N, C-alpha and C positions, 0 to 999 in steps of 0.2 A: 748697362741697359737702362733706358729711360723709363721711369715709372709712369704708368698711365693714371691720369686723374679722372675721376668720375664725380660728377656733380649730382647730387640727389635732391629732388624737390621736397620741401617739407610736407608732412602728411596733411596739415591743415589746408595748405594751398590746393592740393589734389582734391581734397574733400569739397571745397567750394567750387572748383572747376567742374567737378561731376554734378554738383547740385545745380549750377548755372546751366549746364547742358540739358539736364533733366527739365528744368523750368522752361527753357526755350522750346523743347519738344512739346511740353504740356500746353504752352501758350499757342503754339502752331496748331496742335490738335484741336484746342478750344476754338480758335479762329476758324478753322476748317468746318467744325461742327456748326458754329453760328452762321457761317456763310451758307452752308447746305440747308440749315433749318430755315433761314430767311428766304432762300431761293425757293424752297418747296412751298413755304407759306405764301409767298407772293405769287408763285406760279399757279397754285390752286385757286387763289382769289381771282387771278386773272382769267383762269379757265372758266370759273363759275360765272363771272361777269360776261365773258365772251359767249358762253353757252346761252345765257339769257338774251343777249343782244341778237345772237344768230337766230334763236327761236322767234323773236319778235320780227326780225327782218324777213324770215321765211314766211311767217304768217301774213305780213303786209304784202309781200310779193305774190303769195298764193291768192290772197283776196283780190288783188288787182287782176291777176290772170283769170280768175273765175268770173269776176264781174267786169266784163268789157263794155266800156261806155263810149259810144260814138257820139261826137258832138257836131251838131248841125247849126251853123251860125248864119243868120240872115242879115245882110247888109245891103248897101247900094252905092252908087257912084260918089255920093257925098260922104257916106260913112266909111268908105274904104280907107282913106287916109286920116280922117278925123278921129275915129274911134276904133274901127276894126283892127287896125295894125297894133293898137295897144293891147287889145284882147289876145291877139295872136302871139304877142311877146310875153304875156303874163299867164293868166289862168288857163288859156286854151291848151298850153303845152302839157297840162296834167290829164287831158283826155287820152284815152287809148288810141283813138283815131279821130280825126276831125275834118270837116269840110265847110268852107265858106260858100255862101250862095249870094251872088250879086248880079246886077243888071249891067255891070261894066267890068272890063278886064282890069287886072291888077297884078303886077309882077311879083309881089311878095306874097299876097294872099292866095294867088292862083285859084280863084273861085270857080265854082260851077256857074255858068252864065245862063240865067233864066230871065227873059225880057217880057214879063207880063206886067200889066198895069197895077193890079191889086195883089194882096198878099195870099189869098186863098188859092188861086191857081199856081202861084209861085211855090206855095207849100206842097201842093199836090204833086207837081212835077218833080220837086226835090225829093219827096218821099219815094216816089216811083224809082228815081235814080238810085237812092241809097239802098232800097230793097233789092233792086236788080243786081247791083254790083258789090254790095258790102253786107248783105244780110247774114252771111256766114261769119262775119268778123265782129259781130256785136251781140251783146246780151240785152243792152238797154240803149235807147236812143234819147239823147237830150237835145231839145230844140229851143234855141234862145235867139234873141236879137243882139246886134253888135254892142248895145249899151248895157248888156247884162254882165255881171261879174259872178262867177260860180266857184264855190269851194268844192272841188271834186271829191276830196277825202270825206267830207261830211255827207255828200250824196251817196257814196259807196256804203258808208255806215248805215244810212237810212234804208238802202235797198237790200241790205244783207239778209233780213228775214224773208224776203220775197223771191219768187222764182221768175225768171224771164219767160217761162212758159205759161205764166198766168196772164190772162187778158186784163191788164191793169195799167193805169196811168196816174201820174202825180203832178202836183203843182200847187199854186195858191188857189184854192177852190172858191169860185165866185158864182153869183147868179147873173144871168143876162137879162135883158129887158123882157124876154119871153118866158121868164122863170125857168130857164134851162141852165144847167150847171156847165161850167167850163173852167179850164185851168189858166191862170195868169202868172206872170213872173217867170216863165219858163215851163216847158211841158216835157215830161219824161214818159216815154212809151216803152213797155216791155217788148221783147222780140215778137211775142204773139200778138200784141196790140198792133204793132207795125204791120205784121202779116195780114191781119184782118182788114186794116185800113186799105192797103194796096190791092190785095187779092179780091176781097169781097166788097169793100165799101166804095172805092173810087171807080169801080166798074159797074156800079148799080146806082142809078140816079134816084131810086126810092130810098136809099140808105144815106147817101151823101150828096150834098148840093153839087150838081154838075157845072153850075155857073160860077163866074168869078165873084169875089166879094172882098170888101175892105176889112171885114171882121173875121179874120182867119181863125183866131182862137175860139170864138163862139161857134163857128161852123165846125171846127174840129170837135168841140164838145158834143154837139148834136150828133155828128157822125159816129163818134165813139159809143154813145148811148145806144144808137140803133144797132151797133155791132156787138152789143153785150159786153163792152169793155168797162170794167169797174173803176170807180174813182177811189184811188188810195188816199189815206189820211197822212199828209206829209207834216203834220204838226209835231212838236216835241211833246214830252211827257206832261208839260204844264199847259198845253193847248196853245202855245205860241207858234206863229207861222215860221216855217223854215225857208219858204220861197217868198221873199220880201218884194212887194211891188213898188218899192221906193229905194232911193239911194240910202246908204246906212246913216249918214248924218241927218237926213230928213226924218227917218224913222226914230232915231234916238232923241231928237230935240223938238220936233214939231208935230208929231202925230197926235191928233185929237179929233173927236167927232165933229167939232165945228170946222176944223181946217181940212179934214179928209172925209167929208160926208159921203162921197161916192164909194169909198172903200168900206166904210161902216155899213152903208145901206146895202151894198151888193155882196159883202162877204158872206159866204155860206155859213161860217161859224161866227158865233157871237164875239164881238169885240168889247172887252171890258178892261178893268184896271189891271188884270193879270195878263190877258192875251194880247194887249196892245204893246207889251214890252218886247224888246228885241231878243230873240233866242240866241243863246251862246252856241247853238248848233246850226246856225243859219247856213243855208246852201246857196241861195241866189239872191242878188240885189239887182234892182232894175233902175233904169234912167241914170246910170253911173257915168260921170264925166271922165274924160281921159285922165285928168289930174287925180281924181278919186280912185280910179282903177289902178294907176301906178302906185299910189299911196297905200291902198289896201294890200296890194301884192307885196310891198316892202314890209309892212307890219306883220303879215301872215307868214311869209316865207323867208324873208331876209333878216329881219331884226332878231338878234340873239339875246336872250335873257340869261344871266348867270344862274347856273343850277337847274335850268330847264332842259329836259331831255329833248334832243332833236331826232325826229324819226327820219328814215331815209325817204327821199322823194321818189316819185314814180318815174319809171322809164317810159318815154312817149314816142310815138311814131307820127311822122308828118304825112298828111294826105294832100296831094295837090291834084287838081283837075281843071282843065280849061275847056271842057266840052261845051259847045254852043247848043242850047236847047231853046226853042221858041215855038 
């Protein structure tokens, strides 16, 4: 009978094998623990950050939804291609709804056609049209010319404390030659101010001038006063204008009583060493060239600075209309 041989492992070797297996299990458990700890730490941080961003986004969208701004932009056959198309491609897209008004057709702008000689009748017909067809789609109406550049986010911030049911208007407040106040550099009307203009003012020649005039803003100021519409203060906390009746480079480098005597003389508010500075909360610039308009838009909305938080941009709707009114 062949004798069976059995090989037995030394005790010390078995001991080290068991220790090695135990260490492997311990390391695996430690790695699993660290991975889970890291995961939950990262996940909670991510959720906290996400919650903050979501809240801010919701607040922004809610504000846009609550404060609906309808932009009415006046242009003409010359401005259609020269400047208005640049506004339509830049700041106008931040309006909740918008409508161009021109005396000539344009395939891109699709303007409301109004062929009056002077601006006051054009403005009256345009406001009639907006009130008739879009009054339920706006809280505030912004009226500007094609060479304005407007920062809608700053306008919404300024309007936040006010109700569109108040009879109020905003702009750069000026004196006319008859010592009547009017708004320059863009006019913002509340829903109630628009209603009073169209329903009560334009139908009553004793309240609003029934004739045409080249001085539309001045006529608007007189009409609003007769209707009990209040002039809102659109300046910032330092008393600086937010509706700027100049292009930004002009206001930054050249504004002085000697060079801009008409502004200093006719401004409702005092222009001094503090108030002649450009506000960081500027809303509207006037007499803006196409090159400056595109440059402003790039610096405000396109240029990204490392570490600077980027807020979501507004969703906009396009309004096109080619109705002939004359």
